[in-house]
C-alpha positions in Angstrom: 0.0 -0.1 -0.2 2.8 2.3 0.8 4.8 1.7 -2.3 1.3 2.3 -4.6 1.2 5.5 -2.6 4.6 6.5 -3.1 4.1 5.7 -7.0 1.2 8.0 -7.0 2.9 10.7 -5.3 6.0 10.4 -7.8 3.7 10.6 -10.8 2.0 13.5 -9.3 5.4 15.3 -8.8 6.2 14.5 -12.3 3.0 15.9 -13.7 3.5 18.9 -11.6 7.0 19.3 -12.9 6.0 18.7 -16.6 3.1 21.2 -16.3 5.6 23.7 -14.5 8.2 23.2 -17.2 5.6 23.6 -20.0 4.4 26.9 -18.2 8.0 28.0 -18.0 8.7 27.3 -21.6 5.5 28.9 -22.6 6.1 32.0 -20.7 9.8 32.2 -22.0 8.6 31.8 -25.7 6.0 34.7 -24.9 8.6 37.0 -23.5 11.0 36.4 -26.5 8.0 37.2 -29.1 7.4 40.3 -27.0 10.9 41.2 -27.2 11.2 40.5 -30.9 7.9 42.5 -31.5 9.2 45.5 -29.5 12.6 45.5 -31.4 10.8 45.4 -34.7 8.4 48.1 -33.6 11.1 50.4 -32.3 14.0 49.8 -34.7 12.3 48.8 -37.9 8.9 50.5 -38.1 9.9 53.2 -35.7 13.3 54.0 -37.2 14.4 52.3 -40.5 11.2 52.5 -42.2 10.3 56.1 -41.1 13.9 57.5 -42.3 13.8 55.5 -45.7 10.3 56.7 -46.4 10.9 60.2 -45.7 13.9 60.3 -48.3 12.0 58.3 -50.8 8.9 60.7 -50.3 11.0 63.8 -50.9 12.8 62.4 -53.9 9.4 61.4 -55.3 8.2 65.1 -55.0 11.3 66.2 -56.7 11.1 63.6 -59.5 7.4 64.6 -60.2 8.4 68.4 -60.1 11.5 67.7 -62.3 9.1 66.0 -65.0 6.7 69.0 -64.8 9.6 71.6 -65.1 10.8 69.5 -68.3 7.5 69.8 -69.8 7.6 73.5 -69.2 10.9 74.0 -70.7 9.7 71.9 -73.8 6.5 73.9 -74.1 8.6 77.2 -74.0 11.0 76.0 -76.5 8.1 75.1 -79.1 5.8 77.9 -78.3 8.3 80.6 -77.7 6.3 84.1 -77.1 3.1 82.3 -77.5 3.9 80.4 -74.4 1.3 80.8 -71.6 3.1 82.4 -68.7 0.6 81.2 -66.1 2.0 77.4 -66.9 5.1 78.4 -65.0 3.4 78.0 -61.5 1.2 75.0 -62.4 1.6 71.3 -61.7 4.2 71.4 -58.9 3.9 69.5 -55.6 4.8 71.1 -52.3 8.1 69.6 -50.7 7.8 69.4 -46.8 11.4 69.1 -45.5 10.7 70.0 -42.0 10.7 66.8 -40.6 14.1 65.5 -39.2 13.1 62.4 -37.1 15.6 62.8 -34.4 14.6 59.7 -32.2 14.4 57.3 -35.2 18.0 58.4 -36.3 19.3 58.1 -32.5 17.8 54.6 -32.9 19.5 53.7 -36.1 22.9 55.2 -34.8 22.7 52.8 -32.0 22.1 49.9 -34.4 25.0 50.5 -36.6 27.3 52.2 -34.1 27.6 55.4 -36.4 25.8 58.6 -37.1 26.5 57.9 -40.8 22.9 57.5 -41.7 22.0 60.6 -40.3 24.8 62.4 -42.2 23.6 60.9 -45.4 20.1 61.7 -44.7 20.9 65.3 -44.3 22.7 65.2 -47.6 19.8 63.7 -49.4 17.2 66.1 -47.8 19.3 69.1 -48.7 19.7 67.7 -52.3 15.9 67.5 -52.5 15.3 71.0 -51.2 17.8 72.6 -53.2 16.9 70.8 -56.4 13.2 71.5 -55.8 13.9 75.3 -55.4 15.9 75.3 -58.9 13.0 73.3 -60.6 10.0 75.1 -59.2 11.3 78.6 -58.6 14.6 79.5 -60.5 14.0 78.0 -63.9 10.6 79.1 -64.1 11.6 82.6 -63.0 14.3 82.4 -65.6 11.7 81.8 -68.4 9.5 84.4 -67.0 12.1 87.1 -67.0 13.1 86.0 -70.6 9.3 86.5 -71.7 8.6 89.6 -69.8 12.0 91.7 -70.0 14.8 92.2 -72.1 17.4 91.3 -69.5 18.1 87.9 -71.2 19.3 88.1 -74.6 19.8 84.5 -75.3 17.7 82.9 -78.1 14.7 80.7 -76.9 16.2 77.6 -78.3 19.5 78.2 -76.6 18.0 79.0 -73.3 16.0 76.0 -73.4 18.8 73.7 -74.2 20.8 75.3 -71.3 17.9 74.5 -68.8 17.7 71.0 -70.3 21.2 70.3 -69.3 20.6 71.9 -65.9 17.8 69.4 -65.3 19.8 66.4 -66.9 22.8 67.0 -64.4 20.3 67.3 -61.7 18.8 64.0 -62.6 22.1 62.2 -62.7 23.1 63.4 -59.2 19.9 62.2 -57.8 20.4 58.6 -59.0 22.9 58.0 -56.2 20.3 58.8 -53.7 18.5 55.6 -54.4 21.5 53.7 -53.0 20.6 55.2 -49.8 17.0 53.8 -49.6 18.5 50.4 -51.0 21.0 50.3 -48.1 18.3 51.1 -45.6 16.2 48.3 -47.1 19.1 46.0 -46.5 19.5 47.0 -42.9 15.8 46.5 -42.3 15.7 43.3 -43.9 18.1 41.9 -41.1 15.4 42.9 -38.4 12.7 41.4 -40.5 14.0 38.1 -41.2 16.0 37.5 -37.8 14.4 37.1 -34.4 16.9 39.4 -32.8 17.1 39.8 -29.1 18.4 43.0 -27.1 21.6 41.3 -26.5 22.3 40.4 -30.2 20.9 44.0 -31.1 23.8 45.4 -29.1 26.3 43.5 -31.2 24.8 44.1 -34.6 27.1 47.0 -35.5 29.9 44.4 -35.5 28.3 41.9 -37.9 29.9 41.8 -41.3 26.9 42.8 -43.3 26.2 45.9 -41.3 29.9 47.0 -41.7 29.4 46.4 -45.6 26.4 48.8 -45.5 28.4 51.4 -43.6 31.4 51.0 -46.0 29.2 51.1 -49.2 27.6 54.5 -47.8 31.0 56.0 -47.0 32.2 55.3 -50.4 29.1 56.3 -52.3 28.7 59.8 -50.3 32.3 60.5 -49.7 32.4 63.9 -51.5 29.0 64.9 -49.9 30.3 64.0 -46.4 33.5 65.9 -47.1 31.8 69.0 -48.4 29.5 68.9 -45.3 32.4 68.8 -43.0 34.2 71.9 -44.7 30.8 73.9 -44.3 30.4 73.0 -40.8 
């Protein structure tokens, strides 16, 4: 009778232990999942995605306005004095470059162990703002002055050709900023595909693929970064 009772007690203890172990494992998995979701929310959705989307949106506005400006120059070249001056202010989108997203940049800086993303972001937004001013203000104003005054003596065809070249150079320069959004996507992909913990997150900047991202950006934007240091 005693042995049977002992067996029942042992079985009960094993059952309790198994239940406790299962509960501990479930709780550990739960907290790991919450940790992963927090990392993804904070560093991917709340940092990388925000910065990449901001640059992409700004360059998208510039690209739209660039195409509109190109059409204006073509119309001016073809119509000359018959060109409707009201067209110079039509069809352009507003560029909002007032957001700097400091917190997302601090998070990204912690991820890669460098403020390089912030520096390149500033270059990209400065390019967008400066290019947009030329596209929506300076070039239309040049055409307006030509049409309404005698200050510009250049022939319409020659003036249009010079403005076309200016837009072409601007377009060429904009291509490198596509590499910025591509590298941001590459960085984000690490957080999307791996269930990183905070311990692993601290060591992320030492990983080869992250170092490669930093190296490629430094190479691509070496001149821009050097110019910024000189003007600082």
